[in-house]
C-alpha positions in Angstrom: 133.6 126.2 104.6 129.9 127.7 105.2 128.0 126.2 108.0 125.0 124.5 105.7 127.6 123.0 103.2 129.3 121.4 106.4 126.1 120.5 107.4 125.7 118.8 104.5 128.4 116.6 104.7 127.8 115.7 107.8 124.2 114.2 106.7 126.4 112.6 104.2 128.8 111.0 106.6 125.6 109.9 109.0 123.5 108.7 106.2 126.7 106.1 105.3 128.1 105.6 108.6 124.8 105.6 110.7 124.2 107.7 114.2 126.6 105.4 116.1 129.5 105.1 113.8 129.8 108.6 112.8 132.5 111.1 114.4 133.5 114.2 114.3 136.5 113.4 112.7 135.1 111.6 109.8 133.2 114.8 109.3 136.1 117.1 109.7 137.6 114.7 107.2 134.5 115.0 104.6 134.8 118.5 105.4 138.5 119.3 104.8 138.9 121.1 108.1 141.0 120.2 111.1 139.4 118.9 114.1 139.9 122.0 115.6 138.4 124.2 112.6 135.1 121.9 113.3 134.9 121.9 117.7 134.8 126.0 117.0 131.2 125.2 116.1 130.5 121.5 117.3 132.3 120.4 120.7 131.0 116.9 120.5 129.4 114.7 118.0 126.1 114.9 119.4 125.7 118.6 119.2 126.7 118.2 115.0 124.3 115.8 115.3 121.3 117.6 117.0 122.7 119.7 113.9 122.5 118.6 111.2 119.5 117.2 111.5 118.1 120.6 112.4 119.4 121.4 109.0 117.9 118.4 107.6 114.8 119.0 109.4 114.0 123.0 108.0 115.2 121.5 103.9 112.3 119.4 104.6 110.1 121.8 105.3 110.9 124.0 102.9 109.7 121.6 100.6 106.7 120.4 102.5 105.5 124.2 102.0 106.5 124.4 98.5 104.4 121.2 97.9 102.0 122.1 99.8 101.1 125.7 98.1 101.6 124.1 94.7 98.7 125.4 92.9 99.6 122.7 89.6 99.5 120.0 91.8 96.3 117.9 93.6 96.8 117.2 96.8 96.7 113.4 95.9 99.7 114.1 94.1 101.1 116.1 97.1 99.8 113.3 98.8 102.5 111.0 96.5 105.4 114.0 96.0 107.4 112.3 99.1 108.1 109.2 97.3 109.3 111.0 93.9 111.7 112.7 96.5 112.7 109.5 97.8 113.3 107.9 94.2 115.8 111.1 93.8 117.3 110.6 96.8 117.9 106.9 96.5 119.2 107.6 93.3 121.6 109.5 93.7 122.6 107.4 96.7 121.2 109.7 99.7 118.8 108.7 102.6 118.9 111.7 104.8 115.4 110.9 105.6 116.1 107.6 107.2 118.2 109.6 110.0 115.2 111.3 111.7 113.8 107.1 112.3 117.0 106.5 113.2 117.3 108.8 115.3 114.0 108.1 117.8 116.1 104.4 118.1 119.5 105.5 118.9 118.3 108.6 121.5 115.3 106.1 122.9 114.6 108.4 125.9 111.6 111.1 124.9 113.4 113.8 126.7 116.1 113.6 124.5 116.5 116.8 122.1 117.7 114.7 119.6 114.4 112.7 120.3 112.3 115.3 120.6 113.6 116.9 116.9 112.8 113.9 115.8 109.3 114.1 117.1 108.2 117.1 115.7 109.7 115.6 111.6 107.2 112.9 112.1 104.9 115.0 113.9 105.2 117.7 110.6 105.0 114.6 108.8 101.7 114.2 109.7 100.2 117.3 109.8 101.2 117.4 106.2 99.5 114.4 105.5 96.7 115.0 107.0 95.4 119.4 106.1 96.1 117.1 102.5 93.6 114.4 103.6 91.5 117.1 104.8 91.6 119.1 101.3 90.2 115.9 99.8 87.8 115.3 102.2 88.2 112.1 102.8 86.9 110.1 105.9 88.4 110.3 109.0 91.6 111.6 107.7 92.9 111.5 111.2 93.1 107.9 110.9 94.4 107.6 107.0 97.5 110.4 107.9 98.3 107.4 110.5 98.2 104.5 108.1 99.9 106.6 105.3 102.5 107.8 107.6 103.4 104.1 108.8 103.6 103.4 105.3 106.2 106.3 104.9 108.2 105.5 108.4 108.2 101.6 107.0 110.0 103.1 103.8 112.3 104.9 105.3 113.7 101.8 108.1 113.9 99.7 105.0 116.0 101.8 103.5 118.5 102.3 106.5 119.1 98.7 105.7 118.5 97.6 102.4 118.6 100.8 100.6 117.0 99.6 97.5 114.7 101.3 94.8 112.1 98.8 95.0 111.1 99.5 98.8 110.5 103.0 97.7 108.1 101.7 95.0 106.2 99.5 96.8 105.6 101.9 99.4 104.6 104.3 97.1 102.1 101.3 95.7 100.7 101.3 99.2 100.1 104.4 100.0 98.3 105.3 96.4 95.9 101.8 97.7 95.4 103.6 101.0 94.6 106.9 99.3 92.4 105.0 96.5 90.8 102.6 99.1 90.0 106.6 101.5 89.0 108.2 98.4 86.6 105.1 97.5 85.1 105.4 101.6 84.4 108.9 101.2 81.9 108.7 97.6 80.1 105.8 99.2 81.9 103.2 97.1 82.5 100.9 99.8 79.0 101.2 101.8 
């Protein structure tokens, strides 16, 4: 079994069992590997967790780059594309983006490598949003990016608990409202 396949299976276990409950034994069972085989690459659960989150972060970054440079999409559509992605995840009973929110809570020490990785992911999400808002020339793109990321993180937090498509829909509507309001303010409609 390839490393990436094992990390993908580890993400599935993490999504369903949570960070606190996932063990190397669970991942080994899911991957059809012996514990000794798994330990050759990951000596403990924390090492596997770090690699799985890093692997997922790389997947998300590749997706962001693909969306950002897609000339067929408007900046507005790119800003809302994450919600379509979340809808796909929920329909497949997958909740991997939520793991970064959980990681910050589970590893609260800001110096911990997993906490730092989760913060890097959240920072990259903000930078993606900020860059697109800057393209749209909205007034105060930093503040609007904060608002949009807060809605997204709220959605991800709710998905950790409720796993409901309705929460994704509500978050998308809130993000659309924030974006619409920011564009109206930029156009002078609110002055």
